[in-house]
C-alpha positions in Angstrom: -10.8 -0.2 -17.0 -8.5 -0.4 -19.7 -8.1 -3.2 -22.2 -5.7 -5.4 -21.5 -1.8 -4.3 -23.2 0.8 -7.3 -23.7 3.5 -7.5 -21.2 6.0 -5.4 -23.9 5.8 -3.6 -27.1 9.3 -4.3 -28.1 9.8 -6.1 -31.1 6.9 -3.4 -33.0 8.9 -0.7 -31.6 12.0 -2.4 -33.1 10.8 -3.2 -36.6 9.2 0.0 -36.4 13.1 1.1 -36.4 14.4 -1.7 -38.6 17.0 -2.4 -36.5 18.3 -6.3 -35.4 18.4 -7.8 -32.2 21.4 -8.0 -32.5 21.6 -3.7 -33.2 19.4 -2.9 -30.3 22.1 -4.9 -27.6 24.7 -3.7 -29.1 22.9 0.2 -28.3 22.4 -2.1 -24.7 26.5 -2.9 -24.5 26.1 -6.4 -25.2 27.3 -8.6 -27.5 24.4 -11.0 -29.2 20.8 -10.7 -29.1 19.6 -13.3 -26.8 18.8 -11.0 -24.1 16.8 -9.0 -26.3 14.9 -12.0 -27.6 14.1 -12.8 -23.8 12.7 -9.4 -23.4 10.8 -9.2 -26.4 9.2 -13.6 -25.3 8.7 -11.8 -22.0 11.1 -14.2 -20.6 13.1 -12.1 -18.5 12.8 -8.4 -17.1 15.1 -5.8 -18.0 16.7 -4.1 -15.5 15.9 -0.3 -14.8 18.9 1.0 -16.3 18.2 -1.6 -20.0 14.3 -0.5 -19.4 16.1 3.4 -19.8 18.0 2.3 -22.9 15.4 0.9 -24.5 13.1 4.2 -23.9 16.5 6.0 -25.3 16.9 3.9 -28.3 13.0 3.1 -29.2 11.9 7.1 -28.2 8.5 5.9 -26.1 8.5 6.2 -22.6 8.6 2.7 -20.5 5.2 2.7 -19.0 5.0 2.5 -22.6 7.2 0.2 -24.1 6.1 -2.4 -20.9 2.0 -1.4 -21.3 1.1 -4.4 -19.5 3.6 -4.4 -17.4 2.9 -1.4 -16.3 -0.9 -1.8 -15.9 -0.1 -4.8 -13.5 1.8 -2.8 -11.1 -0.5 0.3 -12.1 -3.6 -2.2 -10.6 -1.5 -3.6 -7.0 -0.6 0.2 -6.3 -4.0 1.3 -6.5 -5.4 -1.6 -4.4 -3.2 -0.8 -2.0 -3.7 2.5 -1.8 -7.4 2.1 -1.3 -6.7 -0.6 2.0 -4.3 1.8 3.2 -7.0 5.1 2.4 -9.3 2.7 4.5 -7.2 2.5 7.3 -5.6 5.9 7.4 -7.0 8.3 10.2 -9.2 10.9 8.9 -7.7 13.5 9.7 -4.2 12.9 8.8 -2.8 14.4 5.4 -1.2 11.6 3.9 -4.9 10.1 3.8 -5.2 12.4 1.0 -2.4 10.7 -0.6 -3.5 7.5 -0.6 -7.0 8.2 -2.2 -6.0 10.6 -4.9 -4.7 7.3 -5.7 -7.1 4.8 -4.8 -9.5 7.6 -7.0 -6.8 6.8 -10.0 -8.9 3.8 -11.1 -12.3 6.1 -11.6 -10.4 7.5 -14.6 
């Protein structure tokens, strides 16, 4: 299993570009940096639109910016795929899709 990741890497990416929270907030269409601070402290998860905007700003994929959250969601989906693969009829073509997802945990 991969090593645990931080929930997000917003602070390091903001600092890499020498941006203030207020500047990032402006780029997101907000007036102050309070929301950005909450995202950075893991107090709040951004909407999909905001996450995509952060991807544009930081020039990093959303799954990279939120790698810890991505890892958590990935594991949950893999576990559900394993359940579906075991419950689905052997002859059902969808079963292979579930097996492929479930086998991702082996990589």
